[in-house]
KEKE-3310 file (N, C-alpha, C; in steps of 0.2 Angstrom, whole numbers, plus 5000, padded with zeros to 4 digits):
npx = (5479:5471:5474:5488:5486:5478:5487:5497:5490:5487:5501:5504:5494:5498:5511:5508:5500:5510:5518:5510:5508:5521:5523:5514:5520:5531:5527:5521:5533:5539:5530:5532:5546:5546:5538:5543:5557:5569:5565:5566:5572:5572:5561:5550:5554:5555:5541:5536:5541:5536:5522:5521:5525:5515:5503:5506:5509:5498:5487:5492:5491:5482:5470:5455:5448:5434:5433:5435:5429:5417:5410:5397:5385:5381:5388:5382:5370:5371:5371:5378:5389:5393:5397:5408:5416:5418:5425:5437:5441:5443:5452:5463:5466:5469:5480:5488:5492:5499:5509:5516:5521:5530:5544:5550:5548:5556:5568:5569:5569:5581:5589:5586:5595:5606:5603:5599:5588:5588:5592:5591:5597:5593:5592:5584:5579:5577:5567:5557:5553:5543:5533:5537:5535:5521:5517:5520:5511:5500:5499:5499:5488:5478:5480:5476:5462:5458:5460:5450:5439:5439:5437:5424:5421:5416:5406:5389:5377:5371:5367:5375:5388:5387:5385:5397:5405:5402:5405:5418:5428:5426:5434:5445)
npy = (5604:5606:5620:5618:5609:5617:5628:5621:5617:5631:5635:5625:5628:5640:5637:5628:5637:5646:5638:5635:5648:5651:5640:5645:5658:5652:5645:5655:5662:5651:5650:5663:5663:5652:5657:5669:5670:5658:5641:5636:5623:5620:5625:5616:5605:5612:5615:5602:5597:5606:5603:5590:5591:5600:5592:5580:5587:5596:5585:5579:5589:5600:5596:5592:5578:5577:5583:5573:5562:5551:5535:5534:5529:5516:5518:5529:5524:5515:5508:5517:5510:5501:5510:5515:5503:5501:5513:5512:5500:5504:5514:5507:5498:5506:5515:5505:5499:5510:5511:5498:5499:5509:5506:5500:5510:5520:5514:5514:5527:5531:5526:5533:5544:5543:5548:5562:5576:5581:5594:5604:5598:5593:5582:5565:5560:5571:5577:5568:5569:5573:5563:5555:5563:5564:5550:5549:5558:5553:5541:5546:5553:5542:5535:5546:5546:5533:5534:5545:5536:5527:5535:5538:5550:5553:5560:5557:5558:5562:5576:5581:5579:5588:5600:5600:5602:5614:5622:5621:5629:5640:5641:5648)
npz = (5634:5623:5620:5616:5604:5596:5595:5588:5576:5571:5567:5559:5549:5545:5540:5529:5521:5518:5511:5500:5494:5490:5481:5471:5467:5462:5452:5444:5440:5433:5422:5416:5414:5404:5394:5390:5392:5394:5397:5415:5425:5439:5445:5443:5451:5464:5466:5466:5478:5487:5486:5489:5503:5507:5506:5515:5528:5529:5530:5541:5551:5549:5543:5550:5559:5556:5544:5535:5522:5528:5531:5540:5544:5550:5561:5568:5570:5579:5597:5611:5617:5607:5597:5604:5604:5591:5587:5595:5589:5575:5576:5582:5572:5561:5567:5572:5558:5554:5564:5562:5550:5552:5555:5544:5535:5540:5538:5524:5522:5528:5519:5507:5508:5501:5488:5478:5472:5455:5450:5461:5471:5482:5496:5495:5507:5514:5506:5507:5521:5527:5526:5537:5548:5546:5548:5562:5567:5564:5570:5584:5584:5582:5594:5603:5598:5603:5617:5619:5616:5625:5637:5635:5628:5616:5602:5603:5595:5579:5580:5590:5584:5574:5581:5589:5578:5574:5585:5587:5582:5590:5602:5600)
capx = (5480:5468:5479:5494:5483:5476:5493:5500:5486:5488:5507:5504:5490:5503:5516:5505:5498:5516:5521:5505:5510:5528:5522:5510:5524:5537:5523:5521:5540:5540:5526:5535:5552:5544:5535:5546:5564:5571:5563:5571:5570:5571:5554:5546:5557:5552:5534:5535:5544:5531:5516:5521:5525:5508:5499:5507:5508:5491:5484:5493:5490:5478:5463:5452:5445:5427:5433:5437:5423:5417:5403:5396:5378:5380:5391:5377:5363:5373:5371:5385:5394:5395:5401:5415:5420:5419:5430:5443:5444:5445:5458:5468:5468:5473:5486:5493:5495:5504:5515:5518:5525:5535:5552:5552:5548:5562:5574:5569:5570:5588:5592:5585:5600:5611:5601:5597:5585:5593:5593:5591:5602:5589:5593:5577:5576:5574:5562:5551:5553:5536:5530:5539:5530:5514:5516:5520:5506:5494:5499:5497:5480:5474:5481:5470:5455:5457:5458:5444:5433:5439:5434:5417:5421:5415:5399:5384:5372:5373:5367:5381:5394:5386:5386:5405:5410:5401:5408:5426:5432:5425:5438:5451)
capy = (5600:5610:5625:5615:5607:5624:5632:5617:5618:5637:5635:5621:5631:5646:5634:5626:5642:5649:5634:5636:5654:5650:5636:5649:5662:5649:5643:5661:5662:5646:5653:5669:5660:5648:5660:5675:5669:5651:5637:5634:5617:5620:5627:5610:5602:5615:5614:5596:5596:5609:5600:5584:5594:5603:5586:5577:5591:5597:5580:5578:5594:5605:5593:5588:5571:5578:5585:5568:5558:5544:5531:5533:5527:5511:5520:5534:5521:5510:5511:5520:5505:5498:5515:5515:5498:5503:5518:5509:5495:5507:5518:5503:5496:5512:5517:5498:5499:5515:5509:5493:5502:5514:5505:5499:5517:5523:5511:5516:5534:5532:5524:5539:5549:5543:5550:5569:5578:5582:5601:5608:5594:5591:5574:5563:5559:5578:5577:5564:5568:5575:5556:5552:5567:5562:5544:5550:5562:5548:5536:5550:5554:5536:5535:5550:5543:5527:5537:5547:5532:5524:5539:5540:5557:5553:5562:5552:5558:5567:5583:5583:5579:5594:5605:5600:5605:5622:5626:5619:5635:5646:5641:5651)
capz = (5628:5618:5619:5611:5598:5592:5593:5583:5570:5568:5565:5553:5544:5542:5536:5523:5517:5516:5505:5494:5492:5487:5475:5466:5464:5458:5446:5439:5438:5428:5416:5413:5411:5398:5387:5388:5392:5393:5403:5420:5428:5446:5447:5444:5458:5470:5466:5467:5485:5491:5485:5494:5510:5508:5507:5521:5533:5530:5532:5548:5557:5547:5541:5555:5558:5554:5537:5530:5521:5532:5530:5547:5545:5555:5568:5570:5572:5584:5603:5613:5619:5601:5594:5607:5602:5584:5587:5597:5584:5570:5578:5583:5566:5558:5570:5571:5552:5553:5568:5559:5543:5554:5555:5537:5531:5542:5535:5518:5523:5529:5512:5503:5510:5495:5481:5478:5466:5449:5449:5467:5475:5489:5497:5495:5514:5517:5502:5510:5528:5529:5527:5544:5552:5544:5551:5569:5569:5563:5576:5590:5583:5583:5602:5605:5597:5607:5623:5618:5616:5632:5642:5632:5625:5608:5602:5604:5591:5573:5581:5594:5580:5571:5586:5590:5572:5574:5591:5588:5580:5594:5607:5599)
cpx = (5477:5472:5485:5491:5481:5482:5497:5497:5487:5496:5507:5500:5494:5508:5514:5503:5505:5518:5516:5507:5517:5527:5518:5516:5529:5533:5522:5528:5541:5536:5530:5541:5551:5542:5539:5554:5566:5568:5568:5568:5568:5564:5550:5548:5555:5545:5532:5536:5538:5525:5516:5521:5518:5503:5499:5506:5502:5487:5486:5492:5484:5470:5461:5449:5438:5427:5434:5430:5423:5410:5401:5388:5377:5383:5386:5371:5365:5373:5378:5390:5397:5399:5407:5419:5422:5425:5436:5445:5447:5452:5464:5471:5473:5480:5491:5496:5501:5511:5519:5523:5530:5543:5554:5552:5554:5568:5575:5572:5577:5592:5592:5591:5604:5609:5598:5592:5590:5596:5595:5596:5599:5590:5585:5575:5574:5567:5555:5550:5547:5532:5531:5535:5524:5512:5516:5514:5500:5493:5497:5489:5476:5475:5476:5463:5453:5456:5452:5438:5433:5436:5427:5416:5419:5407:5395:5378:5374:5372:5373:5387:5393:5388:5393:5408:5409:5405:5416:5430:5431:5430:5445:5452)
cpy = (5604:5616:5623:5613:5613:5627:5628:5618:5624:5637:5631:5624:5637:5642:5631:5632:5646:5644:5634:5642:5654:5645:5641:5654:5658:5646:5649:5662:5657:5648:5658:5667:5656:5652:5666:5675:5661:5647:5636:5627:5616:5621:5621:5606:5605:5614:5607:5594:5599:5606:5593:5586:5597:5597:5583:5581:5594:5592:5578:5582:5599:5602:5590:5582:5572:5580:5580:5565:5552:5542:5529:5531:5522:5514:5524:5529:5515:5513:5513:5516:5502:5504:5515:5510:5498:5508:5516:5504:5499:5511:5513:5500:5501:5514:5510:5497:5504:5514:5503:5495:5507:5512:5503:5505:5520:5521:5514:5523:5536:5531:5529:5544:5549:5547:5558:5570:5581:5589:5605:5604:5593:5584:5572:5561:5566:5579:5574:5564:5570:5569:5554:5556:5565:5555:5545:5553:5557:5543:5539:5551:5548:5534:5539:5548:5537:5530:5541:5543:5529:5528:5541:5547:5558:5556:5557:5552:5562:5574:5585:5583:5586:5600:5605:5602:5612:5626:5625:5625:5641:5646:5645:5658)
cpz = (5622:5615:5613:5605:5594:5590:5587:5576:5567:5565:5558:5547:5541:5538:5529:5518:5514:5510:5499:5490:5487:5480:5470:5463:5460:5452:5441:5436:5432:5421:5413:5410:5404:5392:5386:5387:5390:5399:5409:5424:5436:5449:5448:5450:5464:5471:5468:5475:5489:5491:5490:5501:5512:5510:5513:5528:5534:5533:5540:5553:5556:5547:5547:5554:5555:5546:5532:5529:5525:5531:5537:5548:5550:5562:5571:5573:5578:5591:5606:5614:5612:5597:5598:5605:5595:5583:5589:5592:5578:5570:5579:5577:5562:5561:5571:5564:5551:5558:5565:5553:5546:5553:5548:5533:5533:5539:5528:5517:5524:5522:5507:5503:5504:5489:5483:5472:5461:5450:5456:5472:5482:5491:5498:5502:5517:5512:5505:5518:5531:5530:5534:5549:5552:5549:5559:5571:5568:5569:5582:5589:5584:5591:5605:5604:5602:5614:5624:5619:5622:5637:5640:5631:5618:5608:5601:5599:5585:5575:5586:5589:5576:5575:5588:5584:5572:5579:5591:5586:5585:5600:5606:5603)
residu = (MET:ASN:PHE:TRP:ARG:THR:HIS:LEU:ARG:ASN:VAL:ALA:GLU:PHE:PHE:THR:ALA:THR:MET:LEU:ALA:VAL:MET:PHE:PHE:THR:PHE:VAL:VAL:GLN:ILE:ILE:ALA:ARG:TYR:PHE:PHE:THR:PRO:ILE:GLY:TRP:THR:VAL:GLU:LEU:ILE:SER:VAL:LEU:TRP:ILE:TRP:VAL:ILE:PHE:ILE:GLY:ASN:ALA:PHE:VAL:VAL:ARG:GLY:ARG:ASP:HIS:VAL:THR:PHE:ASP:ILE:LEU:TYR:LEU:TRP:ALA:PRO:ASN:LYS:VAL:ARG:ARG:PHE:MET:ALA:ILE:LEU:SER:ALA:THR:VAL:VAL:GLY:GLY:ILE:PHE:LEU:TRP:SER:PHE:LEU:PRO:THR:TRP:ASP:TYR:PHE:GLN:PHE:LEU:ASN:ILE:LYS:THR:THR:PRO:LEU:LEU:LYS:ILE:PRO:PHE:ASN:TRP:PHE:PHE:SER:CYS:PHE:ILE:ILE:PHE:LEU:VAL:ALA:ALA:ILE:ILE:TYR:SER:LEU:LEU:LYS:ILE:ARG:GLU:ALA:ILE:ARG:ASP:GLU:LEU:PRO:VAL:SER:PRO:ASN:GLU:ILE:HIS:LEU:ALA:ALA:MET:THR:GLU:GLY:GLU:ASP:LYS)
# end
């Protein structure tokens, strides 16, 4: 499982880095065209599409759980059984909200097929398909957190959390 998770993260990091590079070069083209030639509109659309994709794909696959800002003072002070309950409860709530919103989001996503971006003519459902990928990844991540808590594989102290963060990159 760690091999696939690491491989998926590496592919997602490459994908998001490539999108950021394309965004940068498109931005440079936009500046050059605006000040030396005639402004071109497709650059704004492309940058918008890529930025939305970087945000959602990056948060789905690249950003680790420990990289998020958390308020874990009570969690770290709690005994192990309470931590497990808190982890299961929070993952269930977050995963449940994403799961609950999946079908309405999918319906709206299907509706977006009728509209396209003005210049590049990208269908809006392609434009926002990264959000569907994000929803699925968030639901799976919540399920994995619940499994981790049930198996009692959560870090039990701040030192273990810090040590896990330091050694996480060493398995590559």
